[in-house]
C-alpha positions as CSV (number, residue, x, y, z in Angstrom):
1,X,31.0,-52.8,-13.1
2,X,34.5,-52.0,-12.0
3,X,34.2,-48.5,-13.5
4,X,30.9,-47.9,-11.6
5,X,32.5,-48.8,-8.3
6,X,35.4,-46.6,-9.1
7,X,33.2,-43.6,-9.9
8,X,31.2,-44.2,-6.8
9,X,34.3,-44.3,-4.5
10,X,35.6,-41.2,-6.2
11,X,32.3,-39.3,-5.4
12,X,32.1,-40.5,-1.9
13,X,35.8,-39.4,-1.4
14,X,35.1,-36.0,-2.8
15,X,32.1,-35.5,-0.5
16,X,34.1,-36.6,2.7
17,X,37.0,-34.2,1.7
18,X,34.6,-31.3,1.1
19,X,33.0,-31.9,4.5
20,X,36.3,-32.1,6.4
21,X,37.6,-28.8,4.7
22,X,34.4,-26.9,5.5
23,X,34.4,-28.2,9.1
24,X,38.0,-27.0,9.7
25,X,37.5,-23.6,7.9
26,X,34.4,-22.9,10.1
27,X,36.0,-23.3,13.4
28,X,38.8,-20.9,12.7
29,X,38.7,-17.3,13.9
30,X,39.5,-15.3,10.8
31,X,40.2,-11.5,11.0
32,X,37.8,-9.2,9.5
33,X,38.8,-7.9,6.0
34,X,40.7,-4.7,6.0
35,X,38.8,-1.5,4.8
36,X,39.7,0.3,1.7
37,X,41.8,3.4,2.2
38,X,39.8,6.3,3.3
39,X,38.4,8.6,0.7
40,X,37.0,12.1,1.0
41,X,33.3,12.2,1.6
42,X,31.1,14.1,-0.8
43,X,29.6,17.5,0.4
44,X,26.2,17.4,1.9
45,X,23.4,18.3,-0.5
46,X,21.6,21.6,0.0
47,X,18.2,21.4,1.7
48,X,15.2,20.7,-0.4
49,X,12.7,23.6,-0.6
50,X,9.6,22.8,1.1
51,X,6.3,22.9,-0.8
52,X,3.9,25.7,-0.2
53,X,1.3,25.0,2.6
54,X,-1.5,24.8,0.1
55,X,0.1,21.8,-1.8
56,X,1.0,19.9,1.4
57,X,-2.5,19.9,2.6
58,X,-4.1,19.0,-0.7
59,X,-5.8,15.7,-0.9
60,X,-4.9,13.0,-3.3
61,X,-7.6,12.0,-5.8
62,X,-7.9,8.5,-7.0
63,X,-8.2,8.2,-10.9
64,X,-9.9,4.9,-11.6
65,X,-9.5,4.9,-15.4
66,X,-12.2,2.2,-15.7
67,X,-11.0,0.2,-12.6
68,X,-12.9,-0.3,-9.4
69,X,-12.1,2.1,-6.7
70,X,-10.3,0.0,-3.9
71,X,-11.7,2.3,-1.2
72,X,-15.3,1.6,-1.8
73,X,-17.2,-1.6,-0.8
74,X,-17.8,-4.1,-3.7
75,X,-21.0,-4.1,-5.6
76,X,-22.0,-7.3,-3.8
77,X,-21.8,-5.7,-0.3
78,X,-23.7,-2.5,-1.0
79,X,-27.4,-2.7,-1.9
80,X,-28.7,-0.8,-4.8
81,X,-31.4,1.6,-3.9
82,X,-34.4,1.8,-6.2
83,X,-34.7,5.1,-8.1
84,X,-36.9,7.8,-6.5
85,X,-38.9,10.2,-8.4
86,X,-40.0,13.2,-6.3
87,X,-43.4,13.4,-7.9
88,X,-46.9,12.6,-6.9
89,X,-49.3,11.3,-9.4
90,X,-52.6,13.2,-8.9
91,X,-54.5,12.2,-12.0
92,X,-54.5,10.7,-15.5
93,X,-56.4,12.2,-18.5
94,X,-57.2,10.2,-21.7
95,X,-57.6,12.2,-24.9
96,X,-58.1,10.3,-28.1
97,X,-55.5,7.5,-28.3
98,X,-52.9,9.2,-25.9
99,X,-52.7,9.8,-22.1
100,X,-51.7,12.7,-20.1
101,X,-50.6,12.6,-16.4
102,X,-51.2,15.3,-13.7
103,X,-48.3,15.2,-11.3
104,X,-47.4,17.5,-8.3
105,X,-43.7,18.2,-7.3
106,X,-42.6,16.9,-3.8
107,X,-40.0,19.4,-3.6
108,X,-42.2,22.4,-4.0
109,X,-45.8,21.4,-3.0
110,X,-48.5,23.0,-5.0
111,X,-46.4,23.0,-8.2
112,X,-48.2,20.8,-10.7
113,X,-47.4,19.7,-14.3
114,X,-49.3,18.2,-17.2
115,X,-47.0,15.6,-18.8
116,X,-47.1,13.3,-21.7
117,X,-44.7,10.6,-22.9
118,X,-41.0,11.7,-23.5
119,X,-41.5,14.8,-21.3
120,X,-38.7,15.4,-18.7
121,X,-39.7,16.4,-15.2
122,X,-37.4,16.7,-12.2
123,X,-34.6,14.9,-14.1
124,X,-36.9,11.9,-14.9
125,X,-38.1,11.1,-18.5
126,X,-41.7,9.9,-18.9
127,X,-41.4,6.5,-20.7
128,X,-45.1,5.4,-20.7
129,X,-48.5,6.5,-19.4
130,X,-51.2,4.0,-19.0
131,X,-54.8,4.3,-17.6
132,X,-53.6,3.8,-14.1
133,X,-49.8,4.4,-14.0
134,X,-46.7,6.4,-15.3
135,X,-43.3,4.9,-15.9
136,X,-40.3,7.2,-15.4
137,X,-36.7,6.6,-16.7
138,X,-34.2,7.8,-14.1
139,X,-30.4,8.2,-14.7
140,X,-28.5,7.2,-11.5
141,X,-24.9,6.3,-10.5
142,X,-24.0,3.1,-9.0
143,X,-21.4,2.7,-6.1
144,X,-18.6,2.6,-8.8
145,X,-19.7,5.6,-10.3
146,X,-21.1,4.2,-13.6
147,X,-24.3,5.6,-15.1
148,X,-27.4,3.3,-14.7
149,X,-30.7,3.6,-16.3
150,X,-33.4,2.6,-13.9
151,X,-37.2,2.8,-14.1
152,X,-39.7,3.8,-11.5
153,X,-43.4,3.4,-11.6
154,X,-46.1,5.6,-10.0
155,X,-49.5,4.2,-9.8
156,X,-52.7,6.2,-9.5
157,X,-55.1,5.2,-6.9
158,X,-58.8,5.9,-8.0
159,X,-60.6,7.5,-5.1
């Protein structure tokens, strides 16, 4: 008990002395420290050669390396557009156990094709032909630049 009291008094005394020394030291005006003796300054560096005009105006390209491009909107904010096949389905022919489709190109009207499954027309692969529709497989890129396989269906309307 007596030792605890002595330790407590010593701690309080140390704090009081610290506060007094700090208060008296802060109130004094002390001269600024003297600078080191002057030394010779190094010579100025030669000017940097400027880049050719072509390199100055070149644009920087972002290399994603599998990461999302920070300058494009996230996938949640951009709506994915359905794939489009620029073909008009004009008829379907059945021969034996297989079907053939008659399609006309939208890009050059009057140009027609007779297609069957696994044919490629206007960068779309024919996946399946039924009695009233044709399913195309289209490779598209999403907003992040990744390749997506999408399917588009054209339905024949009997007249």
